[in-house]
A tleap script that builds the chain and sets N, CA, C and O, in Angstrom:
source leaprc.protein.ff14SB
mol = sequence {
  NMET LEU ARG LEU LEU CYS ILE SER ILE PHE
  LEU VAL ILE PHE TYR LEU VAL PHE THR ALA
  ALA GLN PRO ARG ASN ALA LYS GLU MET GLN
  ASN MET ILE HIE ASN GLU HIE ALA ARG ALA
  LEU ASP LYS ARG LEU LEU SER ILE PHE GLU
  THR LYS ALA GLN GLU PHE ALA LYS TYR SER
  ASP GLU ASN PRO LYS THR ALA SER ILE THR
  LEU MET ILE ALA GLY LEU TYR LYS ASP LEU
  ALA LEU ILE VAL LYS CALA
}
set mol.1.N position { 72.880 118.257 -62.315 }
set mol.1.CA position { 73.825 118.985 -63.135 }
set mol.1.C position { 74.665 118.018 -63.971 }
set mol.1.O position { 74.924 118.273 -65.147 }
set mol.2.N position { 75.084 116.919 -63.366 }
set mol.2.CA position { 75.874 115.921 -64.079 }
set mol.2.C position { 75.049 115.289 -65.198 }
set mol.2.O position { 75.563 115.026 -66.286 }
set mol.3.N position { 73.780 115.049 -64.927 }
set mol.3.CA position { 72.902 114.473 -65.939 }
set mol.3.C position { 72.773 115.411 -67.135 }
set mol.3.O position { 72.827 114.975 -68.285 }
set mol.4.N position { 72.603 116.693 -66.856 }
set mol.4.CA position { 72.502 117.686 -67.916 }
set mol.4.C position { 73.795 117.766 -68.713 }
set mol.4.O position { 73.766 117.922 -69.934 }
set mol.5.N position { 74.905 117.661 -68.043 }
set mol.5.CA position { 76.205 117.677 -68.713 }
set mol.5.C position { 76.355 116.462 -69.632 }
set mol.5.O position { 76.839 116.593 -70.756 }
set mol.6.N position { 75.951 115.301 -69.170 }
set mol.6.CA position { 76.037 114.082 -69.988 }
set mol.6.C position { 75.143 114.182 -71.222 }
set mol.6.O position { 75.543 113.787 -72.317 }
set mol.7.N position { 73.940 114.709 -71.042 }
set mol.7.CA position { 73.032 114.879 -72.174 }
set mol.7.C position { 73.623 115.863 -73.174 }
set mol.7.O position { 73.535 115.649 -74.383 }
set mol.8.N position { 74.213 116.919 -72.686 }
set mol.8.CA position { 74.817 117.920 -73.556 }
set mol.8.C position { 75.973 117.339 -74.349 }
set mol.8.O position { 76.093 117.592 -75.547 }
set mol.9.N position { 76.806 116.579 -73.703 }
set mol.9.CA position { 77.935 115.959 -74.390 }
set mol.9.C position { 77.431 114.975 -75.441 }
set mol.9.O position { 77.983 114.898 -76.538 }
set mol.10.N position { 76.386 114.224 -75.108 }
set mol.10.CA position { 75.807 113.297 -76.083 }
set mol.10.C position { 75.293 114.037 -77.308 }
set mol.10.O position { 75.530 113.602 -78.435 }
set mol.11.N position { 74.589 115.153 -77.104 }
set mol.11.CA position { 74.074 115.928 -78.231 }
set mol.11.C position { 75.197 116.449 -79.114 }
set mol.11.O position { 75.083 116.436 -80.339 }
set mol.12.N position { 76.264 116.900 -78.507 }
set mol.12.CA position { 77.398 117.410 -79.272 }
set mol.12.C position { 78.018 116.293 -80.104 }
set mol.12.O position { 78.288 116.477 -81.291 }
set mol.13.N position { 78.242 115.154 -79.496 }
set mol.13.CA position { 78.839 114.026 -80.220 }
set mol.13.C position { 77.910 113.556 -81.331 }
set mol.13.O position { 78.361 113.275 -82.441 }
set mol.14.N position { 76.623 113.471 -81.042 }
set mol.14.CA position { 75.656 113.063 -82.056 }
set mol.14.C position { 75.690 114.010 -83.244 }
set mol.14.O position { 75.697 113.565 -84.392 }
set mol.15.N position { 75.711 115.302 -82.983 }
set mol.15.CA position { 75.727 116.261 -84.080 }
set mol.15.C position { 77.008 116.145 -84.897 }
set mol.15.O position { 76.968 116.179 -86.127 }
set mol.16.N position { 78.117 116.012 -84.233 }
set mol.16.CA position { 79.385 115.911 -84.955 }
set mol.16.C position { 79.444 114.658 -85.811 }
set mol.16.O position { 79.947 114.701 -86.934 }
set mol.17.N position { 78.940 113.543 -85.300 }
set mol.17.CA position { 78.917 112.304 -86.082 }
set mol.17.C position { 77.930 112.436 -87.235 }
set mol.17.O position { 78.216 112.001 -88.351 }
set mol.18.N position { 76.787 113.026 -86.974 }
set mol.18.CA position { 75.757 113.170 -87.995 }
set mol.18.C position { 76.239 114.043 -89.153 }
set mol.18.O position { 75.933 113.758 -90.310 }
set mol.19.N position { 76.979 115.088 -88.853 }
set mol.19.CA position { 77.435 115.993 -89.912 }
set mol.19.C position { 78.705 115.497 -90.592 }
set mol.19.O position { 79.172 116.126 -91.542 }
set mol.20.N position { 79.268 114.401 -90.136 }
set mol.20.CA position { 80.495 113.892 -90.747 }
set mol.20.C position { 80.250 113.277 -92.119 }
set mol.20.O position { 81.182 113.146 -92.912 }
set mol.21.N position { 79.014 112.902 -92.406 }
set mol.21.CA position { 78.707 112.309 -93.712 }
set mol.21.C position { 78.793 113.387 -94.786 }
set mol.21.O position { 78.018 114.344 -94.776 }
set mol.22.N position { 79.719 113.232 -95.693 }
set mol.22.CA position { 79.931 114.203 -96.766 }
set mol.22.C position { 79.389 113.641 -98.080 }
set mol.22.O position { 79.451 112.433 -98.311 }
set mol.23.N position { 78.858 114.513 -98.942 }
set mol.23.CA position { 78.366 114.033 -100.238 }
set mol.23.C position { 79.518 113.552 -101.111 }
set mol.23.O position { 80.627 114.081 -101.037 }
set mol.24.N position { 79.248 112.547 -101.938 }
set mol.24.CA position { 80.298 111.976 -102.793 }
set mol.24.C position { 80.415 112.692 -104.126 }
set mol.24.O position { 81.484 112.684 -104.737 }
set mol.25.N position { 79.344 113.308 -104.586 }
set mol.25.CA position { 79.403 113.999 -105.876 }
set mol.25.C position { 78.458 115.194 -105.871 }
set mol.25.O position { 77.783 115.465 -104.877 }
set mol.26.N position { 78.421 115.912 -107.007 }
set mol.26.CA position { 77.617 117.129 -107.098 }
set mol.26.C position { 76.122 116.837 -106.969 }
set mol.26.O position { 75.382 117.625 -106.382 }
set mol.27.N position { 75.680 115.703 -107.518 }
set mol.27.CA position { 74.260 115.356 -107.431 }
set mol.27.C position { 73.841 115.122 -105.981 }
set mol.27.O position { 72.781 115.579 -105.554 }
set mol.28.N position { 74.665 114.419 -105.239 }
set mol.28.CA position { 74.366 114.214 -103.821 }
set mol.28.C position { 74.339 115.547 -103.081 }
set mol.28.O position { 73.490 115.763 -102.217 }
set mol.29.N position { 75.256 116.427 -103.415 }
set mol.29.CA position { 75.300 117.742 -102.776 }
set mol.29.C position { 74.011 118.502 -103.067 }
set mol.29.O position { 73.446 119.130 -102.173 }
set mol.30.N position { 73.549 118.448 -104.301 }
set mol.30.CA position { 72.311 119.130 -104.685 }
set mol.30.C position { 71.127 118.556 -103.909 }
set mol.30.O position { 70.272 119.302 -103.431 }
set mol.31.N position { 71.080 117.235 -103.788 }
set mol.31.CA position { 70.000 116.601 -103.026 }
set mol.31.C position { 70.034 117.009 -101.568 }
set mol.31.O position { 68.989 117.217 -100.952 }
set mol.32.N position { 71.230 117.125 -101.013 }
set mol.32.CA position { 71.351 117.520 -99.610 }
set mol.32.C position { 70.880 118.953 -99.400 }
set mol.32.O position { 70.250 119.263 -98.390 }
set mol.33.N position { 71.183 119.813 -100.346 }
set mol.33.CA position { 70.812 121.220 -100.211 }
set mol.33.C position { 69.298 121.390 -100.258 }
set mol.33.O position { 68.739 122.191 -99.508 }
set mol.34.N position { 68.632 120.641 -101.133 }
set mol.34.CA position { 67.204 120.823 -101.332 }
set mol.34.C position { 66.345 119.900 -100.479 }
set mol.34.O position { 65.125 119.871 -100.642 }
set mol.35.N position { 66.941 119.170 -99.603 }
set mol.35.CA position { 66.197 118.247 -98.767 }
set mol.35.C position { 65.496 119.010 -97.642 }
set mol.35.O position { 66.147 119.589 -96.773 }
set mol.36.N position { 64.183 119.002 -97.669 }
set mol.36.CA position { 63.401 119.723 -96.660 }
set mol.36.C position { 63.644 119.171 -95.259 }
set mol.36.O position { 63.664 119.922 -94.284 }
set mol.37.N position { 63.823 117.882 -95.168 }
set mol.37.CA position { 64.043 117.271 -93.858 }
set mol.37.C position { 65.367 117.739 -93.257 }
set mol.37.O position { 65.464 117.974 -92.053 }
set mol.38.N position { 66.367 117.867 -94.092 }
set mol.38.CA position { 67.665 118.341 -93.600 }
set mol.38.C position { 67.559 119.781 -93.113 }
set mol.38.O position { 68.127 120.130 -92.079 }
set mol.39.N position { 66.838 120.614 -93.852 }
set mol.39.CA position { 66.671 122.010 -93.426 }
set mol.39.C position { 65.882 122.081 -92.118 }
set mol.39.O position { 66.194 122.889 -91.244 }
set mol.40.N position { 64.864 121.239 -91.990 }
set mol.40.CA position { 64.070 121.217 -90.762 }
set mol.40.C position { 64.930 120.773 -89.581 }
set mol.40.O position { 64.824 121.321 -88.484 }
set mol.41.N position { 65.782 119.774 -89.817 }
set mol.41.CA position { 66.674 119.306 -88.758 }
set mol.41.C position { 67.660 120.402 -88.364 }
set mol.41.O position { 67.903 120.622 -87.178 }
set mol.42.N position { 68.227 121.089 -89.355 }
set mol.42.CA position { 69.150 122.180 -89.048 }
set mol.42.C position { 68.468 123.272 -88.228 }
set mol.42.O position { 69.053 123.813 -87.289 }
set mol.43.N position { 67.233 123.587 -88.590 }
set mol.43.CA position { 66.491 124.622 -87.856 }
set mol.43.C position { 66.255 124.185 -86.406 }
set mol.43.O position { 66.411 124.975 -85.474 }
set mol.44.N position { 65.882 122.932 -86.236 }
set mol.44.CA position { 65.624 122.405 -84.882 }
set mol.44.C position { 66.911 122.361 -84.063 }
set mol.44.O position { 66.921 122.757 -82.897 }
set mol.45.N position { 67.997 121.878 -84.671 }
set mol.45.CA position { 69.276 121.824 -83.958 }
set mol.45.C position { 69.768 123.209 -83.601 }
set mol.45.O position { 70.310 123.410 -82.514 }
set mol.46.N position { 69.591 124.165 -84.490 }
set mol.46.CA position { 70.000 125.533 -84.207 }
set mol.46.C position { 69.253 126.062 -82.988 }
set mol.46.O position { 69.843 126.695 -82.112 }
set mol.47.N position { 67.965 125.799 -82.942 }
set mol.47.CA position { 67.158 126.219 -81.802 }
set mol.47.C position { 67.635 125.562 -80.505 }
set mol.47.O position { 67.749 126.221 -79.472 }
set mol.48.N position { 67.911 124.265 -80.572 }
set mol.48.CA position { 68.377 123.534 -79.384 }
set mol.48.C position { 69.727 124.077 -78.925 }
set mol.48.O position { 69.913 124.345 -77.738 }
set mol.49.N position { 70.666 124.241 -79.850 }
set mol.49.CA position { 71.999 124.694 -79.480 }
set mol.49.C position { 71.980 126.109 -78.905 }
set mol.49.O position { 72.690 126.387 -77.938 }
set mol.50.N position { 71.185 127.000 -79.482 }
set mol.50.CA position { 71.111 128.366 -78.956 }
set mol.50.C position { 70.475 128.387 -77.573 }
set mol.50.O position { 70.913 129.129 -76.694 }
set mol.51.N position { 69.437 127.567 -77.381 }
set mol.51.CA position { 68.779 127.494 -76.073 }
set mol.51.C position { 69.733 126.943 -75.010 }
set mol.51.O position { 69.804 127.470 -73.900 }
set mol.52.N position { 70.462 125.884 -75.356 }
set mol.52.CA position { 71.403 125.292 -74.404 }
set mol.52.C position { 72.533 126.266 -74.072 }
set mol.52.O position { 72.985 126.316 -72.928 }
set mol.53.N position { 72.985 127.027 -75.038 }
set mol.53.CA position { 74.037 128.016 -74.778 }
set mol.53.C position { 73.543 129.049 -73.767 }
set mol.53.O position { 74.277 129.436 -72.858 }
set mol.54.N position { 72.313 129.487 -73.926 }
set mol.54.CA position { 71.742 130.451 -72.982 }
set mol.54.C position { 71.579 129.838 -71.590 }
set mol.54.O position { 71.857 130.489 -70.582 }
set mol.55.N position { 71.128 128.584 -71.540 }
set mol.55.CA position { 70.944 127.920 -70.255 }
set mol.55.C position { 72.270 127.786 -69.504 }
set mol.55.O position { 72.340 128.075 -68.309 }
set mol.56.N position { 73.315 127.350 -70.197 }
set mol.56.CA position { 74.591 127.168 -69.529 }
set mol.56.C position { 75.213 128.503 -69.134 }
set mol.56.O position { 75.904 128.580 -68.118 }
set mol.57.N position { 74.984 129.542 -69.908 }
set mol.57.CA position { 75.451 130.871 -69.511 }
set mol.57.C position { 74.733 131.317 -68.240 }
set mol.57.O position { 75.334 131.935 -67.362 }
set mol.58.N position { 73.450 131.001 -68.153 }
set mol.58.CA position { 72.664 131.322 -66.956 }
set mol.58.C position { 73.180 130.537 -65.744 }
set mol.58.O position { 73.298 131.087 -64.649 }
set mol.59.N position { 73.489 129.241 -65.946 }
set mol.59.CA position { 74.015 128.426 -64.849 }
set mol.59.C position { 75.338 128.984 -64.335 }
set mol.59.O position { 75.608 128.938 -63.135 }
set mol.60.N position { 76.149 129.501 -65.225 }
set mol.60.CA position { 77.441 130.038 -64.798 }
set mol.60.C position { 77.252 131.277 -63.936 }
set mol.60.O position { 78.044 131.526 -63.028 }
set mol.61.N position { 76.214 132.055 -64.212 }
set mol.61.CA position { 75.922 133.231 -63.385 }
set mol.61.C position { 75.387 132.823 -62.018 }
set mol.61.O position { 75.686 133.467 -61.012 }
set mol.62.N position { 74.599 131.759 -61.982 }
set mol.62.CA position { 73.964 131.332 -60.741 }
set mol.62.C position { 74.916 130.608 -59.795 }
set mol.62.O position { 74.755 130.693 -58.578 }
set mol.63.N position { 75.904 129.897 -60.336 }
set mol.63.CA position { 76.794 129.112 -59.491 }
set mol.63.C position { 78.253 129.388 -59.868 }
set mol.63.O position { 78.774 128.803 -60.818 }
set mol.64.N position { 78.904 130.276 -59.127 }
set mol.64.CA position { 80.284 130.632 -59.461 }
set mol.64.C position { 81.279 129.472 -59.348 }
set mol.64.O position { 82.337 129.509 -59.975 }
set mol.65.N position { 80.957 128.454 -58.564 }
set mol.65.CA position { 81.879 127.332 -58.382 }
set mol.65.C position { 82.060 126.536 -59.671 }
set mol.65.O position { 83.140 126.002 -59.923 }
set mol.66.N position { 81.020 126.456 -60.481 }
set mol.66.CA position { 81.096 125.700 -61.727 }
set mol.66.C position { 81.088 126.613 -62.955 }
set mol.66.O position { 80.896 126.145 -64.078 }
set mol.67.N position { 81.291 127.885 -62.744 }
set mol.67.CA position { 81.176 128.862 -63.830 }
set mol.67.C position { 82.140 128.584 -64.980 }
set mol.67.O position { 81.768 128.722 -66.145 }
set mol.68.N position { 83.364 128.197 -64.666 }
set mol.68.CA position { 84.333 127.996 -65.748 }
set mol.68.C position { 83.904 126.858 -66.673 }
set mol.68.O position { 84.040 126.965 -67.891 }
set mol.69.N position { 83.393 125.783 -66.108 }
set mol.69.CA position { 82.972 124.639 -66.924 }
set mol.69.C position { 81.692 124.962 -67.691 }
set mol.69.O position { 81.581 124.657 -68.878 }
set mol.70.N position { 80.736 125.575 -67.016 }
set mol.70.CA position { 79.483 125.868 -67.703 }
set mol.70.C position { 79.680 126.913 -68.802 }
set mol.70.O position { 78.985 126.868 -69.817 }
set mol.71.N position { 80.598 127.839 -68.623 }
set mol.71.CA position { 80.892 128.798 -69.691 }
set mol.71.C position { 81.558 128.112 -70.880 }
set mol.71.O position { 81.309 128.482 -72.027 }
set mol.72.N position { 82.403 127.113 -70.614 }
set mol.72.CA position { 83.007 126.355 -71.716 }
set mol.72.C position { 81.936 125.602 -72.503 }
set mol.72.O position { 81.967 125.577 -73.733 }
set mol.73.N position { 80.999 124.996 -71.796 }
set mol.73.CA position { 79.922 124.266 -72.465 }
set mol.73.C position { 79.040 125.233 -73.255 }
set mol.73.O position { 78.620 124.927 -74.370 }
set mol.74.N position { 78.762 126.400 -72.672 }
set mol.74.CA position { 77.973 127.411 -73.385 }
set mol.74.C position { 78.693 127.830 -74.664 }
set mol.74.O position { 78.061 127.989 -75.708 }
set mol.75.N position { 80.001 128.007 -74.589 }
set mol.75.CA position { 80.779 128.363 -75.774 }
set mol.75.C position { 80.738 127.274 -76.825 }
set mol.75.O position { 80.681 127.555 -78.022 }
set mol.76.N position { 80.767 126.027 -76.373 }
set mol.76.CA position { 80.677 124.898 -77.296 }
set mol.76.C position { 79.346 124.914 -78.046 }
set mol.76.O position { 79.309 124.710 -79.260 }
set mol.77.N position { 78.260 125.155 -77.319 }
set mol.77.CA position { 76.958 125.230 -77.968 }
set mol.77.C position { 76.867 126.415 -78.920 }
set mol.77.O position { 76.249 126.308 -79.979 }
set mol.78.N position { 77.472 127.541 -78.559 }
set mol.78.CA position { 77.485 128.691 -79.473 }
set mol.78.C position { 78.236 128.347 -80.752 }
set mol.78.O position { 77.807 128.719 -81.844 }
set mol.79.N position { 79.351 127.639 -80.623 }
set mol.79.CA position { 80.115 127.218 -81.804 }
set mol.79.C position { 79.293 126.275 -82.679 }
set mol.79.O position { 79.309 126.385 -83.905 }
set mol.80.N position { 78.578 125.352 -82.049 }
set mol.80.CA position { 77.746 124.434 -82.815 }
set mol.80.C position { 76.627 125.177 -83.537 }
set mol.80.O position { 76.287 124.842 -84.671 }
set mol.81.N position { 76.057 126.184 -82.879 }
set mol.81.CA position { 75.020 126.983 -83.533 }
set mol.81.C position { 75.585 127.702 -84.749 }
set mol.81.O position { 74.919 127.795 -85.780 }
set mol.82.N position { 76.800 128.209 -84.637 }
set mol.82.CA position { 77.426 128.879 -85.788 }
set mol.82.C position { 77.680 127.895 -86.928 }
set mol.82.O position { 77.530 128.248 -88.098 }
set mol.83.N position { 78.059 126.674 -86.595 }
set mol.83.CA position { 78.284 125.650 -87.626 }
set mol.83.C position { 76.981 125.326 -88.345 }
set mol.83.O position { 76.962 125.181 -89.567 }
set mol.84.N position { 75.900 125.213 -87.593 }
set mol.84.CA position { 74.604 124.897 -88.205 }
set mol.84.C position { 74.145 126.049 -89.098 }
set mol.84.O position { 73.544 125.818 -90.147 }
set mol.85.N position { 74.425 127.289 -88.687 }
set mol.85.CA position { 74.019 128.444 -89.494 }
set mol.85.C position { 74.763 128.504 -90.826 }
set mol.85.O position { 74.230 129.005 -91.816 }
set mol.86.N position { 75.989 127.996 -90.849 }
set mol.86.CA position { 76.805 128.093 -92.068 }
set mol.86.C position { 76.327 127.187 -93.165 }
set mol.86.O position { 76.916 127.163 -94.246 }
savepdb mol mol.pdb
quit
């Protein structure tokens, strides 16, 4: 469980750092929008974040002792999925 938590935290930090790069001008923004690799990455991350949110929600149902923490992590993944969708 601790290993899964560490991996989850790493993924969250990686995503936040990765999305921190902002375009400097309109041309860069246009390139970012039309970049197939970026869209593919967003699709993959969305899938990962939604799956992890479901997994942690399931863990909270299975183990009431850690339910509060696993529900917080599930909520974090749901928030990340919403960010990727935007």
